[in-house]
Steps between C-alpha positions, in 0.01 A plus 500: 500500500844383606775767470878509502765768475777396262834686508680448166871543543795488264871551569611650171344849519642730231519808723594330830628138467434282802239748627277259700800384713644842580497548874349806665520523877579133541235360270485436124264709290289198424474417876380854570237465229382158625467630857290793386270270298463267800320782684198463266190400690312350213738313270500120525860426403836641395761363260805604293566390141852534365731379227815525716626242751661765722164665558332159539740402779470836676120485505494133612688608812211736581246208498306651212376293202727560200475358146746488213392637164673454162749761380273543196229691701518852365373686810344468842150435377617216275684350800185519710294343223746213486471448873123516482489223240768279651471536874206721609196346336261569788535880508254742345660841559870575452663822629830592348729690737839593347799381702639856502219640716651475853268773630173369350190565717291187572185710487549544124508123460181464696329774292586327169378167633172650615452660159537172308297294745211737485484594130437215258575723199846607617767246413818714506580786739795705615581798723600859434570808708536875441845625402608750763854568381528658156833327429319164512299605198814507291674195654488204262512259793169643626213364288220745429137415431199679353155389617140564384208618709424146619861456614596253223845543359531662160873480459824442692837659410852570622455841346314792655129454422280684446694795373453812720675830505440565873551209742326675788177554308431132417493157656743236376499138605780253569450130452570286810635161388243275659250305286199281574363244256227246491627156403349471147622846402851431630534180293361658188711813542816291508400325179450829312873549433702819524321794336636786291456777759619266776832464313537875447425607856620180671175497697308166504165656590485660156447148362154499661402838357618413152282192515197707598497386861408734787724584790320636808701733719465593865648831616708432815559784742879480510803388307785257574865501419561224238860379458620550146844652559769515767367848592162338581681251728642794693162671516333190641779460753454861610122455521533184716 
């Protein structure tokens, strides 16, 4: 099964416009993300898909495959589905790494790839980790997830879920914005159209749950700093 990591990237982020091209320690955020992905030992290829010529030109300079998608693509998954149909017809597994993950661990990518390659009944998977800091539970930029006993997702939300009076007595999970799809699922998912809960929460993975599809999760052993705000940029800079 041939695999590829696709990094969907747009310039007009609501919270932090131009985010992929913000420089941290001499490199753009998208370059940091690409370099982390390149450490994967098992992935066959890497590409970026964008709707912005500024990002296209910046990625071209890094000698990475980059494709233009229409402005009409609603989210990263729709952009990846477009690239799969137009340019990447020979690939079976697509891993979606957000462009705002400059500290992503390549081992997570390899784990998701192994999961899909070795389980014929799993067509959509993502990663989660335990929430260590209580303030993250109430941060709308941190997506929370509830899972069942077989580690399939039950719901995702920007709100604190499940409700608990005492943070220290329970385990809460954060969603890590990395997805893995098998080809047929990816194409069909894009054709479903935006769902009701997806619109409310602004979380594309809810489209799958509303359409009775399963999302397998893997629990990763540590978290990463995603870049959503200028404060996150400063945190990543400090970390590096």
